[in-house]
Structure formats: C-alpha cells, structure tokens
ZADO-1210 file (C-alpha; in nm, 4 decimals, padded with zeros to 6 digits):
<atoms>
<atom x="-00.0525" y="01.9916" z="04.2835" code="MET" pos="1"/>
<atom x="-00.2718" y="01.6925" z="04.1971" code="VAL" pos="2"/>
<atom x="-00.5735" y="01.9198" z="04.1571" code="LEU" pos="3"/>
<atom x="-00.3845" y="02.1502" z="03.9194" code="MET" pos="4"/>
<atom x="-00.2723" y="01.8498" z="03.7146" code="THR" pos="5"/>
<atom x="-00.6297" y="01.7222" z="03.6946" code="ALA" pos="6"/>
<atom x="-00.7546" y="02.0635" z="03.5842" code="ILE" pos="7"/>
<atom x="-00.4807" y="02.0911" z="03.3213" code="ALA" pos="8"/>
<atom x="-00.5558" y="01.7426" z="03.1880" code="LEU" pos="9"/>
<atom x="-00.9274" y="01.8180" z="03.1704" code="ASN" pos="10"/>
<atom x="-00.8604" y="02.1455" z="02.9872" code="TRP" pos="11"/>
<atom x="-00.6318" y="01.9629" z="02.7431" code="GLY" pos="12"/>
<atom x="-00.8971" y="01.6981" z="02.6844" code="TYR" pos="13"/>
<atom x="-01.1604" y="01.9636" z="02.6126" code="GLN" pos="14"/>
<atom x="-00.9279" y="02.1339" z="02.3633" code="GLN" pos="15"/>
<atom x="-00.8541" y="01.8070" z="02.1815" code="MET" pos="16"/>
<atom x="-01.2231" y="01.7152" z="02.1745" code="ARG" pos="17"/>
<atom x="-01.2868" y="02.0278" z="01.9683" code="ASN" pos="18"/>
<atom x="-01.0579" y="01.8881" z="01.6994" code="TYR" pos="19"/>
<atom x="-01.2041" y="01.5376" z="01.7068" code="ILE" pos="20"/>
<atom x="-01.5772" y="01.6055" z="01.6862" code="GLU" pos="21"/>
<atom x="-01.7000" y="01.6601" z="01.3307" code="PRO" pos="22"/>
<atom x="-01.8669" y="01.9930" z="01.2514" code="PRO" pos="23"/>
<atom x="-02.2457" y="02.0015" z="01.2555" code="GLN" pos="24"/>
<atom x="-02.3069" y="02.3124" z="01.0467" code="ALA" pos="25"/>
<atom x="-02.1409" y="02.5824" z="00.8413" code="LEU" pos="26"/>
<atom x="-02.2043" y="02.9429" z="00.9495" code="LEU" pos="27"/>
<atom x="-02.1299" y="03.1997" z="00.6805" code="VAL" pos="28"/>
<atom x="-02.1149" y="03.5712" z="00.7494" code="LEU" pos="29"/>
<atom x="-02.2994" y="03.7189" z="00.4540" code="GLY" pos="30"/>
<atom x="-02.2070" y="04.0324" z="00.2687" code="GLY" pos="31"/>
<atom x="-01.8681" y="03.9364" z="00.1205" code="GLU" pos="32"/>
<atom x="-01.8973" y="03.7613" z="-00.2194" code="PRO" pos="33"/>
<atom x="-01.5612" y="03.5800" z="-00.1984" code="ARG" pos="34"/>
<atom x="-01.6451" y="03.4402" z="00.1448" code="ARG" pos="35"/>
<atom x="-01.9878" y="03.3266" z="00.0282" code="GLU" pos="36"/>
<atom x="-01.8441" y="03.1669" z="-00.2878" code="GLN" pos="37"/>
<atom x="-01.5859" y="02.9765" z="-00.0809" code="PHE" pos="38"/>
<atom x="-01.8579" y="02.8625" z="00.1600" code="ALA" pos="39"/>
<atom x="-02.0771" y="02.7464" z="-00.1297" code="ALA" pos="40"/>
<atom x="-01.7932" y="02.5389" z="-00.2740" code="GLU" pos="41"/>
<atom x="-01.7168" y="02.3966" z="00.0717" code="PHE" pos="42"/>
<atom x="-02.0850" y="02.3145" z="00.1260" code="ALA" pos="43"/>
<atom x="-02.1039" y="02.1286" z="-00.2053" code="HIS" pos="44"/>
<atom x="-01.8047" y="01.9194" z="-00.0957" code="GLN" pos="45"/>
<atom x="-01.9704" y="01.8492" z="00.2418" code="HIS" pos="46"/>
<atom x="-02.3430" y="01.8048" z="00.1739" code="PRO" pos="47"/>
<atom x="-02.3994" y="01.6506" z="00.5184" code="GLU" pos="48"/>
<atom x="-02.3532" y="01.9940" z="00.6803" code="LEU" pos="49"/>
<atom x="-02.6333" y="02.2436" z="00.7299" code="SER" pos="50"/>
<atom x="-02.5476" y="02.5883" z="00.5946" code="VAL" pos="51"/>
<atom x="-02.6477" y="02.9045" z="00.7763" code="TRP" pos="52"/>
<atom x="-02.5930" y="03.2398" z="00.6051" code="VAL" pos="53"/>
<atom x="-02.6206" y="03.5528" z="00.8151" code="SER" pos="54"/>
<atom x="-02.7773" y="03.8648" z="00.6753" code="SER" pos="55"/>
<atom x="-02.5675" y="04.0852" z="00.4555" code="GLY" pos="56"/>
<atom x="-02.6528" y="03.9586" z="00.1099" code="SER" pos="57"/>
<atom x="-02.9983" y="03.9631" z="-00.0353" code="ASN" pos="58"/>
<atom x="-03.1777" y="03.6306" z="-00.0490" code="ARG" pos="59"/>
<atom x="-03.1765" y="03.6000" z="-00.4288" code="GLU" pos="60"/>
<atom x="-02.7990" y="03.6463" z="-00.4465" code="TYR" pos="61"/>
<atom x="-02.7337" y="03.3940" z="-00.1675" code="ALA" pos="62"/>
<atom x="-02.9589" y="03.1371" z="-00.3367" code="GLU" pos="63"/>
<atom x="-02.7822" y="03.1974" z="-00.6689" code="TRP" pos="64"/>
<atom x="-02.4418" y="03.1400" z="-00.5069" code="VAL" pos="65"/>
<atom x="-02.5407" y="02.8310" z="-00.3082" code="PHE" pos="66"/>
<atom x="-02.7816" y="02.6767" z="-00.5597" code="PHE" pos="67"/>
<atom x="-02.6482" y="02.7750" z="-00.9047" code="PRO" pos="68"/>
<atom x="-02.8510" y="02.5082" z="-01.0878" code="SER" pos="69"/>
<atom x="-03.1757" y="02.6205" z="-00.9244" code="GLY" pos="70"/>
<atom x="-03.2069" y="02.3239" z="-00.6863" code="HIS" pos="71"/>
</atoms>
C-alpha cells in the first residue's frame, strides 16, 4: 500500500511539473494558414521562445507570416 501511494504521488508530481515548467520552444505544424498565423502572433508575444515550423508550407510563405516586416 505504501509503495502504491509513493508511485501515485510521484506520478502526480510529474504531471504537475509539466504545468510549472515554462515552455522552451513553439512547434508549429506547417501547412494550415490559420494555425501558422496564430503561431506567428503567439511567437511575437513570446519572443523568448524558439519557433520550429514543420514542413507543409513553402519557406517564403512561412517567412512572410512570421517576419512580416522583413526582419
């Protein structure tokens, strides 16, 4: 019984830790313009995050969405 309690507490701790640790990057599944636009807006609000865009959109379009001013 003690072992099961310890396992349950450890599992609960691991689950809570996922909510406490700040994100390190933003992964965007490319190919859907609305999803990419949302991710670009989110990335501009959180410039400390790295942004990774999977394939799906061509490079020029992704750069236009994420860097509209050409930066």
